[in-house]
Every structure is written in structure tokens, then in C-alpha cells.
C-alpha positions as CSV (number, residue, x, y, z in Angstrom):
1,M,25.6,191.7,0.0
2,A,23.6,194.8,0.7
3,S,22.4,195.3,4.2
4,V,18.6,195.5,4.8
5,V,17.5,198.7,6.5
6,R,14.8,198.0,9.1
7,A,11.6,199.9,8.4
8,S,10.3,202.1,11.2
9,K,8.2,205.3,11.5
10,Y,10.6,206.6,14.2
11,R,13.9,205.7,12.5
12,H,14.5,209.4,11.6
13,V,13.4,210.9,15.0
14,F,15.9,213.7,15.8
15,G,16.5,215.7,19.0
16,T,16.9,219.5,19.2
17,T,18.0,221.5,22.2
18,A,16.0,224.6,22.9
19,K,17.5,228.1,22.5
20,R,18.8,230.0,25.5
21,E,15.8,232.2,25.6
22,D,13.5,229.2,25.7
23,S,15.4,227.5,28.6
24,F,15.2,228.1,32.3
25,E,18.2,230.2,33.6
26,N,19.3,231.6,36.9
27,L,18.4,228.5,38.9
28,R,20.1,227.0,41.9
29,V,20.1,223.3,41.2
30,A,21.0,221.1,44.2
31,T,24.4,219.5,44.1
32,S,23.5,216.3,46.1
33,A,25.4,213.2,45.2
34,W,22.2,211.1,45.5
35,D,21.2,209.4,42.3
36,S,18.2,211.6,41.3
37,N,16.9,213.2,38.1
38,F,17.0,216.6,39.9
39,V,14.1,217.8,37.6
40,T,10.5,216.7,36.9
41,A,7.8,218.2,34.6
42,N,4.2,218.2,33.6
43,P,2.3,220.3,30.9
44,K,2.0,223.2,33.4
45,Y,5.2,223.3,35.5
46,V,8.9,222.3,35.8
47,A,10.2,221.4,39.3
48,V,13.9,221.5,40.2
49,N,15.6,220.3,43.4
50,W,17.0,223.5,45.0
51,A,20.4,224.2,46.6
52,A,19.2,225.6,49.9
53,S,21.1,226.3,53.1
54,G,19.7,225.2,56.5
55,G,17.2,222.7,55.2
56,G,15.7,221.4,52.0
57,A,13.7,223.1,49.2
58,F,12.7,222.8,45.6
59,C,11.4,225.3,43.1
60,I,8.5,225.1,40.7
61,V,8.6,227.2,37.6
62,P,5.7,227.7,35.1
63,Q,6.3,226.3,31.7
64,A,5.8,229.7,30.1
65,L,8.3,231.5,32.4
66,T,11.4,230.8,30.4
67,G,14.5,232.9,30.4
68,K,16.2,234.2,33.6
69,L,14.3,233.5,36.8
70,R,14.1,236.5,39.1
71,G,16.3,236.2,42.2
72,D,13.5,236.3,44.8
73,F,11.2,233.7,43.1
74,P,9.5,231.6,45.8
75,V,10.6,228.1,46.6
76,F,8.8,225.2,48.5
77,S,10.6,224.9,51.8
78,A,9.6,222.9,54.8
79,H,12.0,219.9,54.9
80,Q,14.7,219.9,57.5
81,G,17.1,218.0,55.1
82,A,18.0,218.2,51.5
83,V,15.3,217.4,49.0
84,L,16.3,214.3,47.0
85,D,13.4,213.6,44.7
86,T,10.1,215.1,43.5
87,A,7.2,213.8,41.4
88,F,4.1,215.5,40.1
89,S,0.7,213.7,40.5
90,P,-0.4,212.2,37.2
91,F,-4.0,213.2,38.0
92,D,-3.5,216.8,39.2
93,D,-0.9,219.1,37.7
94,N,-1.0,221.3,40.8
95,V,0.0,218.5,43.2
96,I,3.6,217.4,43.8
97,A,5.3,215.0,46.3
98,S,8.8,215.6,47.6
99,A,11.2,213.3,49.5
100,A,14.1,214.4,51.6
101,E,16.9,213.4,54.0
102,D,14.7,214.3,57.0
103,H,12.9,210.9,56.7
104,Q,9.7,212.6,55.4
105,V,7.5,212.8,52.3
106,M,5.5,216.0,51.8
107,I,2.6,216.6,49.5
108,W,2.2,220.1,48.2
109,R,-0.3,222.1,46.2
110,V,1.0,224.8,43.9
111,P,-0.6,228.2,44.7
112,E,-2.4,230.0,42.0
113,D,-0.4,233.2,42.5
114,L,2.9,231.5,42.2
115,E,4.4,233.9,39.6
116,E,3.4,237.0,41.6
117,R,4.2,235.5,45.0
118,E,7.2,236.9,46.9
119,E,7.3,234.7,50.0
120,D,8.2,231.0,50.0
121,V,5.7,228.2,50.2
122,T,6.2,226.6,53.6
123,E,2.9,224.7,54.3
124,P,2.5,221.3,52.7
125,I,-1.0,219.9,52.5
126,K,0.1,216.5,53.8
127,V,3.2,215.2,55.7
128,L,3.9,211.4,55.5
129,R,6.0,210.3,58.4
130,G,7.2,206.8,59.2
131,H,10.4,206.1,57.3
132,G,13.4,205.3,59.4
133,R,16.0,207.0,57.3
134,K,16.2,209.4,54.3
135,V,13.7,209.0,51.6
136,G,15.3,208.8,48.2
137,H,12.5,208.2,45.6
138,V,8.8,208.8,45.2
139,A,6.5,207.5,42.5
140,W,2.7,207.9,42.0
141,N,0.5,205.0,41.0
142,P,-0.5,205.4,37.4
143,V,-4.1,204.1,37.9
144,A,-5.3,204.8,41.4
145,E,-5.7,208.3,42.8
146,G,-3.7,209.2,45.9
147,V,-1.5,206.1,46.0
148,L,2.2,206.8,46.4
149,A,5.3,204.6,46.7
150,A,8.4,205.9,48.6
151,S,11.7,204.2,49.0
152,S,14.0,204.8,51.9
153,S,17.5,204.1,53.0
154,D,16.0,201.9,55.8
155,N,15.8,199.2,53.0
156,T,12.1,199.4,52.6
157,V,9.5,200.8,50.2
158,R,6.2,202.0,51.7
159,I,2.9,202.3,49.8
160,W,1.0,205.3,51.1
161,D,-2.7,206.3,51.0
162,V,-2.0,210.0,50.6
163,E,-5.5,211.2,51.6
164,S,-5.4,209.4,55.0
165,A,-1.6,209.8,55.3
166,E,-1.4,206.0,56.2
167,V,1.0,203.3,55.2
168,R,-1.0,200.6,53.5
169,Q,1.8,198.3,52.7
170,T,5.6,197.9,53.4
171,L,7.8,196.1,50.9
172,G,10.9,194.6,52.5
173,G,13.5,191.9,51.9
174,F,16.1,194.3,50.5
175,G,19.7,193.6,51.4
176,D,20.8,197.2,50.9
177,T,19.7,200.6,49.8
178,V,16.9,200.7,47.1
179,M,18.2,202.5,44.0
180,S,15.1,202.9,41.9
181,I,11.4,202.0,41.8
182,A,8.9,201.7,38.9
183,W,5.1,201.0,38.8
184,S,3.7,198.5,36.2
185,P,1.3,200.1,33.7
186,D,-1.7,198.8,35.5
187,G,-0.4,199.8,39.0
188,T,-0.6,196.4,40.6
189,Q,3.1,195.6,40.7
190,L,6.2,197.5,41.7
191,A,9.7,196.8,40.4
192,A,12.8,197.8,42.4
193,T,16.5,197.7,41.9
194,C,18.8,197.5,45.0
195,R,22.5,198.0,45.8
196,D,22.6,194.3,46.7
197,K,22.6,193.7,42.9
198,K,19.1,192.1,42.7
199,L,16.0,193.0,40.8
200,R,12.6,192.4,42.5
201,I,9.0,192.6,41.5
202,F,6.4,193.0,44.3
203,D,2.7,192.7,44.5
204,A,2.2,196.3,45.8
205,R,-1.0,195.5,47.7
206,T,0.1,192.3,49.5
207,G,3.8,193.1,49.8
208,R,4.7,189.7,48.5
209,V,7.9,189.3,46.4
210,E,6.6,187.7,43.2
211,H,9.9,187.5,41.4
212,E,13.6,188.1,42.3
213,A,16.7,187.8,40.1
214,A,20.4,188.6,40.2
215,S,21.0,191.7,38.2
216,H,24.0,193.8,37.1
217,T,27.2,192.8,38.8
218,G,28.9,196.2,39.0
219,I,29.3,197.9,42.3
220,K,27.5,201.1,41.2
221,G,23.7,201.5,41.2
222,S,21.1,200.5,38.6
223,R,17.7,201.7,37.5
224,V,14.5,199.9,36.2
225,V,11.7,200.9,33.9
226,W,8.7,198.9,32.5
227,L,8.5,198.2,28.8
228,G,4.8,197.6,28.7
229,A,2.9,195.0,30.7
230,D,5.3,192.1,30.5
231,R,8.8,193.4,29.9
232,L,11.2,195.5,31.9
233,A,14.5,197.2,31.2
234,T,17.4,197.8,33.7
235,T,20.5,199.9,33.3
236,G,23.7,199.2,35.3
237,F,27.3,198.3,35.3
238,S,29.4,195.1,34.7
239,R,32.3,194.0,36.9
240,T,34.6,195.9,34.5
241,S,32.6,199.2,34.8
242,G,31.0,198.7,31.4
243,R,27.5,200.3,31.1
244,E,24.7,197.8,30.2
245,V,21.1,197.6,29.3
246,W,19.2,194.4,30.1
247,V,15.7,193.4,29.1
248,W,13.6,191.0,31.3
249,D,10.3,189.3,31.0
250,A,7.6,189.5,33.7
251,A,9.1,186.5,35.5
252,L,12.6,188.2,35.5
253,A,14.1,185.8,33.0
254,P,16.7,187.7,30.9
255,V,15.5,188.4,27.3
256,T,18.2,190.7,25.9
257,R,21.5,192.0,27.2
258,M,23.3,194.9,25.5
259,D,26.7,196.5,26.3
260,V,26.5,200.3,25.7
261,D,30.0,201.6,26.5
262,T,32.5,202.1,29.3
263,S,32.0,205.2,31.4
264,A,31.5,206.2,35.1
265,G,28.1,207.9,34.8
266,M,24.8,206.2,35.6
267,L,22.5,205.4,32.7
268,M,19.0,206.9,33.1
269,P,16.3,205.0,31.1
270,F,13.0,206.5,30.0
271,Y,10.4,204.6,28.0
272,D,7.7,206.0,25.8
273,A,4.9,203.4,25.7
274,G,3.2,205.1,22.8
275,T,6.1,204.9,20.4
276,R,7.8,201.9,22.1
277,V,11.1,203.9,22.1
278,L,13.6,203.5,25.0
279,Y,15.7,206.6,25.6
280,V,19.0,206.0,27.5
281,A,20.9,209.0,28.8
282,G,24.2,209.0,30.7
283,K,24.9,211.1,33.7
284,G,28.1,213.2,33.2
285,D,28.0,213.0,29.4
286,G,25.9,214.7,26.8
287,N,24.6,211.7,24.9
288,I,21.0,210.5,24.7
289,R,20.7,207.2,22.8
290,Y,17.3,205.9,21.7
291,Y,16.2,202.4,20.7
292,E,12.9,201.0,19.3
293,F,11.7,198.0,21.3
294,A,10.2,195.4,19.0
295,D,10.3,191.6,18.9
296,D,12.0,191.5,22.3
297,K,15.0,193.4,20.8
298,L,16.3,197.0,21.2
299,H,16.8,198.4,17.7
300,F,19.2,201.4,17.7
301,L,17.6,204.4,16.1
302,S,20.0,207.3,16.6
303,E,21.9,209.3,19.2
304,L,21.7,213.0,20.3
305,Q,25.2,214.3,21.1
306,S,25.9,217.4,23.1
307,P,29.1,219.0,24.4
308,E,27.3,219.9,27.6
309,P,27.0,217.0,30.0
310,Q,23.7,216.4,31.8
311,R,23.4,216.1,35.6
312,G,19.8,214.9,35.3
313,L,16.8,214.6,33.0
314,G,13.1,215.0,33.5
315,V,10.5,213.8,31.0
316,L,7.2,215.5,30.0
317,P,4.1,213.3,29.9
318,R,2.8,212.7,26.4
319,R,-0.3,214.7,27.0
320,G,1.9,217.8,27.0
321,I,4.0,217.4,23.9
322,D,3.6,219.6,20.7
323,V,1.6,217.3,18.5
324,P,1.2,219.8,15.5
325,R,5.0,219.9,15.2
326,C,5.2,216.1,15.3
327,E,7.0,216.1,18.7
328,V,7.1,212.6,20.2
329,M,9.2,213.2,23.4
330,R,10.5,216.1,25.4
331,F,13.2,216.1,28.1
332,Y,14.3,218.8,30.5
333,K,18.1,218.6,30.9
334,V,20.0,219.9,33.9
335,A,22.9,221.3,31.9
336,S,24.6,223.1,34.8
337,N,23.9,224.3,38.4
338,S,21.9,227.2,37.0
339,L,20.4,226.0,33.7
340,V,17.7,223.6,32.6
341,E,17.3,223.1,28.8
342,P,14.2,221.5,27.0
343,I,15.2,218.9,24.4
344,S,12.5,218.1,21.8
345,F,12.5,214.9,19.8
346,R,10.4,215.0,16.6
347,V,9.5,212.9,13.6
348,P,10.6,214.8,10.4
349,R,7.3,215.5,8.8
350,K,5.6,218.6,7.5
351,A,2.1,217.7,8.3
352,E,-1.1,219.8,8.0
353,S,-3.3,217.3,9.7
354,F,-3.2,214.9,12.6
355,Q,-0.7,212.1,12.1
356,S,-2.6,209.2,13.6
357,D,0.0,206.6,12.7
358,I,2.7,208.0,15.0
359,Y,0.4,209.0,17.8
360,P,-1.3,206.1,19.7
361,P,-3.5,207.1,22.6
362,A,-1.8,208.6,25.7
363,H,-2.4,208.5,29.4
364,A,-5.4,210.8,30.0
365,G,-4.4,212.1,33.5
366,C,-7.7,210.7,34.9
367,P,-7.7,208.0,37.6
368,S,-9.4,204.7,36.9
369,L,-9.7,203.7,40.6
370,S,-9.9,205.4,44.0
371,A,-7.5,204.5,46.7
372,E,-10.1,202.5,48.6
373,E,-11.0,200.5,45.4
374,Y,-7.3,199.9,44.7
375,F,-6.5,198.6,48.2
376,A,-9.7,196.5,48.2
377,G,-8.1,194.5,45.3
378,K,-9.9,196.0,42.3
379,C,-7.9,196.2,39.0
380,A,-8.3,198.5,36.1
381,Q,-6.4,199.8,33.1
382,P,-5.3,203.4,32.8
383,K,-7.6,205.8,31.0
384,M,-6.3,206.8,27.6
385,V,-7.0,209.9,25.6
386,D,-7.0,210.2,21.8
387,M,-4.0,212.3,20.8
388,E,-6.1,214.1,18.2
389,V,-7.7,215.9,21.1
390,I,-4.3,217.3,22.0
391,Y,-3.6,218.1,18.4
392,R,-6.8,220.1,18.3
393,D,-6.9,221.7,21.7
394,G,-3.2,221.8,22.8
395,P,-1.5,220.2,25.9
396,L,-3.9,218.5,28.3
397,V,-3.8,220.1,31.7
398,V,-5.5,218.1,34.5
399,G,-6.5,218.8,38.1
400,A,-8.3,221.6,39.9
401,G,-9.1,224.6,37.7
402,A,-8.5,222.7,34.5
403,P,-11.3,222.3,32.0
404,P,-12.9,218.9,32.1
405,V,-12.0,216.3,29.4
406,Q,-15.0,215.3,27.4
407,S,-15.8,211.6,27.8
408,S,-15.7,211.2,24.0
409,A,-12.0,211.9,24.1
410,F,-11.3,208.8,26.1
411,V,-10.1,205.6,24.4
412,T,-11.1,202.3,26.0
413,V,-8.4,199.7,26.1
414,S,-8.4,196.2,27.6
415,A,-4.6,196.1,27.9
416,P,-1.7,198.6,28.0
417,V,-1.5,200.5,24.7
418,S,1.2,199.2,22.4
419,V,2.3,200.0,18.9
420,S,2.0,197.4,16.1
421,A,5.0,196.5,14.0
422,P,6.5,199.6,12.4
423,V,5.7,200.4,8.8
424,A,7.8,202.1,6.2
425,Q,5.4,204.8,5.1
426,R,2.9,207.1,6.7
427,S,-0.7,206.1,6.6
428,T,-3.4,208.5,5.4
429,P,-4.6,210.8,8.3
430,A,-8.0,210.2,9.7
431,S,-9.3,213.5,8.4
432,Q,-8.3,212.6,4.9
433,Q,-9.4,209.0,4.7
434,P,-12.5,208.2,2.5
435,T,-15.7,207.2,4.2
436,P,-16.3,203.5,4.8
437,A,-18.7,203.3,1.9
438,T,-16.0,204.4,-0.5
439,Q,-12.8,203.3,1.2
440,S,-10.6,201.0,-0.9
441,P,-8.7,198.2,0.9
442,A,-5.5,198.9,-1.1
443,P,-4.3,201.4,-3.7
444,E,-4.3,198.9,-6.5
445,R,-7.8,197.6,-5.8
446,Q,-11.0,199.4,-6.6
447,S,-13.8,199.8,-4.2
448,P,-17.0,197.6,-4.4
449,V,-18.8,200.6,-5.8
450,S,-16.4,201.2,-8.6
451,Q,-16.4,197.5,-9.5
452,T,-20.1,197.8,-10.4
453,R,-19.8,200.8,-12.6
454,T,-22.4,200.7,-15.4
455,P,-23.7,203.1,-18.0
456,A,-26.6,205.2,-17.1
457,S,-28.8,203.4,-19.6
458,Q,-28.1,200.1,-17.8
459,T,-28.4,201.2,-14.2
460,Q,-31.4,199.7,-12.4
461,T,-33.1,200.7,-9.3
462,P,-33.8,198.3,-6.5
463,A,-37.4,198.2,-7.6
464,S,-36.5,197.1,-11.1
465,Q,-33.8,194.5,-10.1
466,N,-36.3,191.7,-10.1
467,Q,-37.5,192.3,-13.6
468,T,-36.5,190.2,-16.6
469,P,-33.2,191.4,-18.1
470,Q,-34.7,191.5,-21.7
471,R,-37.2,194.2,-22.7
472,Q,-40.7,193.0,-23.6
473,P,-41.8,193.6,-27.2
474,S,-44.5,196.0,-26.0
475,P,-43.3,197.4,-22.7
476,A,-45.6,199.5,-20.6
477,P,-44.7,203.2,-20.4
478,E,-42.5,203.9,-17.3
479,P,-43.6,206.4,-14.8
480,A,-41.8,209.8,-15.1
481,E,-40.7,209.5,-11.4
482,L,-39.0,206.2,-12.1
483,I,-37.2,207.6,-15.1
484,S,-36.1,210.7,-13.1
485,L,-35.0,208.5,-10.2
486,R,-33.0,206.3,-12.6
487,E,-31.3,209.2,-14.2
488,E,-30.5,210.8,-10.8
489,T,-29.1,207.4,-9.6
490,A,-26.9,207.2,-12.7
491,R,-25.7,210.7,-12.2
492,L,-24.9,210.1,-8.6
493,Q,-23.2,206.9,-9.4
494,L,-21.0,208.6,-12.0
495,A,-20.1,211.4,-9.6
496,L,-19.3,208.8,-6.9
497,N,-17.1,206.9,-9.2
498,Q,-15.3,210.1,-10.3
499,A,-14.8,211.1,-6.6
500,Q,-13.6,207.6,-5.8
501,K,-11.1,207.7,-8.7
502,A,-9.9,211.2,-7.7
503,A,-9.5,210.1,-4.0
504,T,-7.6,207.0,-5.1
505,D,-5.3,209.1,-7.4
506,A,-4.8,211.6,-4.6
507,S,-4.0,208.9,-2.1
508,T,-1.5,207.3,-4.5
509,R,0.1,210.6,-5.2
510,E,0.3,211.4,-1.5
511,R,1.9,208.0,-0.8
512,T,4.3,208.4,-3.6
513,T,5.2,211.9,-2.5
514,Q,5.5,210.8,1.1
515,Q,7.7,207.9,0.1
516,Q,9.9,210.2,-1.8
517,L,10.0,212.6,1.2
518,D,10.8,209.7,3.5
519,D,13.5,208.5,1.2
520,A,15.0,211.9,0.9
521,S,14.8,212.4,4.6
522,R,16.4,209.0,5.2
523,Q,19.2,209.8,2.8
524,L,19.7,213.3,4.3
525,S,19.8,211.7,7.8
526,E,22.3,209.1,6.6
527,H,24.4,211.8,5.0
528,E,24.3,213.9,8.1
529,Q,25.2,211.0,10.3
530,T,28.1,210.1,7.9
531,A,29.2,213.7,7.9
532,R,29.0,213.8,11.7
533,K,31.1,210.6,12.0
534,L,33.6,212.0,9.5
535,Q,33.8,215.3,11.3
536,A,34.2,213.5,14.6
537,Q,37.0,211.4,13.1
538,I,38.6,214.5,11.6
539,D,38.3,216.3,14.9
540,A,39.7,213.3,16.7
541,G,42.6,213.1,14.3
542,V,43.3,216.8,14.4
543,S,43.1,216.8,18.2
544,A,45.5,213.8,18.4
545,D,48.0,215.5,16.1
546,Q,47.7,218.8,17.9
547,L,48.1,216.9,21.2
548,H,51.2,215.1,19.9
549,A,52.7,218.4,18.7
550,V,52.0,220.1,22.0
551,E,53.5,217.1,23.9
552,S,56.6,217.2,21.6
553,K,57.0,221.0,22.1
554,L,56.4,220.6,25.9
555,Q,59.0,217.8,26.1
556,A,61.5,219.9,24.1
557,A,60.8,222.8,26.4
558,V,61.3,220.6,29.4
559,D,64.6,219.3,27.9
560,D,65.8,222.8,27.2
561,A,64.9,223.9,30.7
562,D,66.8,220.9,32.1
563,S,69.8,221.8,29.9
564,L,69.6,225.5,31.0
565,R,69.3,224.4,34.6
566,V,72.5,222.3,34.2
567,D,74.3,225.1,32.5
568,L,73.1,227.5,35.2
569,D,74.3,225.2,37.9
570,R,77.7,224.8,36.1
571,A,78.0,228.6,35.7
572,S,77.0,229.1,39.4
573,T,79.7,226.7,40.4
574,Q,82.3,228.3,38.2
575,A,81.3,231.8,39.4
576,E,81.7,230.6,43.0
577,E,85.1,229.2,42.1
578,Y,86.1,232.4,40.4
579,R,84.8,234.3,43.4
580,R,86.9,232.2,45.7
581,K,90.0,232.6,43.5
582,L,89.4,236.3,43.3
583,E,89.2,236.5,47.1
584,Q,92.5,234.5,47.3
585,A,94.1,236.7,44.8
586,T,92.9,239.8,46.6
587,N,94.3,238.5,49.8
588,K,97.6,237.7,48.2
589,A,97.7,241.1,46.6
590,S,97.0,242.7,49.9
591,E,99.9,240.6,51.5
592,H,102.1,241.5,48.6
593,E,101.2,245.1,49.0
594,K,102.0,245.0,52.7
595,T,105.3,243.2,51.9
596,S,106.1,245.7,49.2
597,A,105.5,248.6,51.6
598,G,107.9,247.0,54.1
599,L,110.4,246.4,51.5
600,Q,110.0,250.0,50.2
601,K,110.6,251.2,53.7
602,D,113.6,249.0,54.2
603,L,114.9,250.2,50.8
604,Q,114.5,253.8,51.7
605,T,116.3,253.1,55.0
606,A,119.1,251.3,53.1
607,I,119.3,254.2,50.6
608,Q,119.5,256.7,53.4
609,A,122.2,254.5,55.1
610,A,124.1,254.3,51.8
611,N,123.9,258.1,51.3
612,A,125.1,258.6,54.8
613,L,128.0,256.2,54.1
614,A,128.8,257.9,50.9
615,L,128.8,261.3,52.5
616,A,131.0,260.0,55.3
617,A,133.3,258.5,52.6
618,E,133.5,261.9,50.8
619,K,134.3,263.6,54.0
620,A,137.0,261.1,54.7
621,V,138.4,261.6,51.3
622,D,138.5,265.3,51.8
623,N,140.2,264.9,55.1
624,L,142.8,262.9,53.5
């Protein structure tokens, strides 16, 4: 039975790593073991935790300053301990918070002359003191201006009023170190994961624990992210070190549990509320998996694979993405201790107009509440901006010095923005849709205007619609103005019908073409994915064969070496034996030589004695 492919506008989203010249090089990324992203970004800047000696620092680089960073580029340095986390304000791209091991949180403003500046920035605009141990995470409230959450190793999370530098609430009850924190979309609740293996949701203004549940059972840390107003996702480990993704409802009842793989690196979750896509990246590997969240399920879309492992990831707010190129997400990957690479995720479309079906409204970067209104108990939804504004004007920069956003660009929502059920084909862009008077509900149905098409001779004006349908035997002559108006109405009606038919035909052709493009793109993506899998299998098979051959050769070499070593030992022993025997033979030869010399001497003496006897005998004979 053929499998049914789930329809989705984001099923063919693909990721692309930026070229070297479009990346950020010559950095000095911190090497802290703390579970941090190491990098954060907004449409104007990219911030990186810096490897500094004798204190803590971080560096902010303008988005346009890609390539190799000059060696004396200024850093933000005032902390007495290593900087563990940074976060840009969602309402001012020039303001950033930093947390460090010196128990402090600092608020900074980026100077206007940052690129030309030579000396470091050492004066924060605010210093938030009060944490008992190192501060590991900071997160700005998405709705209220100047409200910041900071978690510390003293097992608390403090809610700060940044303007007054006062703690307005302390969230406690943790049994161990807080591992991650995340604000709800309306900023009223704060979710937190803890090393005590529990997930908690707090009322951020009262400090009350609203819900608490046992989470991932592994000994390593976990993270949490909100999936809209009433769902959450956590990443963590099982008892057997398997990496997991769990989905929870607002009361912390498990909805979905998914096993990812078995690896040692922490899973970093990032959720795009506009497209309802959850991106999951592993620390220490080069994979970024992404899932579409629909019907309380995570539907796997695809996976970006890279040979370069990532130490951390930062995400760009949606108001900064490249809408004309159909970009839906952009990450900044810490690829090494000196390199940060942008990674762009796009929908494969060649569009010449704004694609409204894949771009719901985005966070506008404007606060809905002041800090006083927020702590007084007032609630509000975040302000949203129509993405067509970003398509037309480029990335939306907010804060001091940025051009104001026109009020007409804001989109009023009564609840956090969500995406409806995915559709298989692209809808007609807003700029190409017919006007309400001529728009047809569906391609196969004609508009109400085209359904009343009549010949010019039968067209009646509103003034004549109450007359009797049949002509009188002796009709009165019609005024020339009425005849002219009737002819003009008929002409306009005919032109309108022709335009409606042309628009319907064009829309049908566009849908057919787009469907063909989508089918071709889907087939191409499937072929590419199949080719990648086959190539991976081939590579894996070749690697295994090569490894087996190398192991066999290595084992043979080891065996040969052992044999040679045995032969060498045997030869050494024999050589030593031969040397000993040679010495013995030499000694014996020396003794024999000495004995021979003595015998030779005795022989000569005997010969001399014999000669003497012979001579004496001869004399005796002569005498006789």
C-alpha cells in the first residue's frame, strides 16, 4: 500500500551554510563548560562570549562586518568572572544583558562608534547585584519593557526591573542548579528545567509554582522552549543516555515523547512560532533536525548535516530574516573557537512578490506594557508586525536611532499567532489577488458578477429594473443619456467579465505551474535525500572495508614485528653463545700456544742435548 505524504508548506525547507567570506572569523570564542549558546543575534549585531584572561568579556560584531575581525576590535569587559550568557533586548537592538560567574548581571548599550572604536567598552549602564552564586542564564520578557529573568547557581531565578535595578520577584523551590529558562509568549509565566530532573512553570509576578512534573531521567541537563501559548517542548536524556524530545501541555501533562538518538551532546531546541517548526541541534555534532508541530505531534521535515560540529547556536529574530529570498530561519553556528557561520533555512520558491502564506506576522520589537504596568498585574499580547513590511523595507531594526514603525504595520492579535493546518500548494500573493468585488471563492466557480453575464441589449440599469419585462406596443422614446448609460454599462460589464475570466485563467495557470514546481521540487528533494542516504551508505561501507583492510594490515605488521622480535632475540642469544664459545676457544688457543711454546723450548733443549750426546759419541768412537 502506498504511503501518504503529509502536505506542508515547509516540507521542502532546506538549510545552507554561508560561505567563508560571509562568516565571522578571527574570533576568540569562550571555552567554558557551562551549557550556553555562546552566541546571540539581532538584525543589527552578533554577540559572542569572549575568551578573556583576568575577567569576563564578550564581543559584539555588526552584521555587515563579516570576514576576518581585526585583532584590536573592542570587547565589552567589566565582569570579574567569565561571561556565561548574553541576550539582546527584544525592544532595543542596541541594548544587551550579560551574565557571569561574578554573581552579577550587567546591562550594556552598544556605542555608535563601535566599528571605529579602539578601546574596550568597560562601563555598563546598569549592574544588577543580588545573586548568591554565578548567573548562568538571562532572558528578556517578550511583552513588558525592561523586565529581565536571570537564573543562578544559588537555585533561584530572579525577575528584575532593569530601570530601577530592583528584584521584583524571586522564584525558588529548585532542588539543584537551574539548567534553562523560557518565557511564555504573553510573558506571564516562566518555565524552567533543573538538574533535579523536574520541569516547573511559575507565575512570574507572584512567584508561585503553578505546575511541576518529573522530566527527563538522565543525569545530564535539559532545556525547555514554549510551543505557543499552551504547549512546551523539553530536550534531555534517558537513563541510558538516549537523547529525547518531550512535548507537554500547559498543565505539564506529557503529550508526545520522541527518542532522537544516542549521543553525549546536549540537544538545543529553537521554536519558530510563525511557521510552527521546532529546530533541534546537538552540541558536539553537525546535525540540525527540524520538525513541524501540528496536531500535538512533531512531524519530521528534514535534517541539515555538516561535518563541522557546533559548540553553540544563536537564532535571529524573524524581523531580521531575508523575506525576498523566502528565508524562514537563520542560525549563527559556533563552528570553532574562532569561527561563527550563518546558516539560512529557506522555502524553495522563486517568488517575485510577497509570499503571505508562509509569512504570518512576526514580533514587532515594540513593548505592549511598561514594567510598572506588568508588575501591577496587567496582561497583554505581544505586538506583531506584518511581514510584508519587512519584505518591502528590509530587516526591522528597533530601538534608539532606528526609524519608527508606522502604526499601520502592526497586526492586532487576541492570542499568540499560530499557523493554520498546512496546505499543499501556495496561495495567491496578496498583491496579485483580485479585488473583493471580483474575487472567486474557488477556481471552478465563477464570481457573482460573471454569473449574471447578459448581452448588451438585455442589460438593464437600476432605474429600469422595476419596469415590465415585455416592451409596450408603443414605447416612449428613451432619453439619449439613458441609452448611453446602458451602452457604457454593457461595455464595462463585458470588460469586467473578460478581466475576471483572464484573472481566473491566470490564477489557474499559476496554481498548475506552482503545483508542478512543488512536485518537481519535492521529487528533487526526495532524489537528493535518497542520493545522500545512498552516498552515506556507500561511504560507510567503503570506510568499513578500508578500516577492516587497515586493521588486517596492521595486525599482519604486528605479527611480523613479533616474529622478527623473536628471531632477533634468538639471534642475539645465539650470538652471545657464539661469543662465549669464541672467548673459550680463544682462551684455549692461548693456553695451547703457551703450552706449544714450552714444548718447543723443551724440544730444542732435547735436540741440543741429543746433538751434544751425538757429538760425544762421535768423539768416543774416534778415540776408540
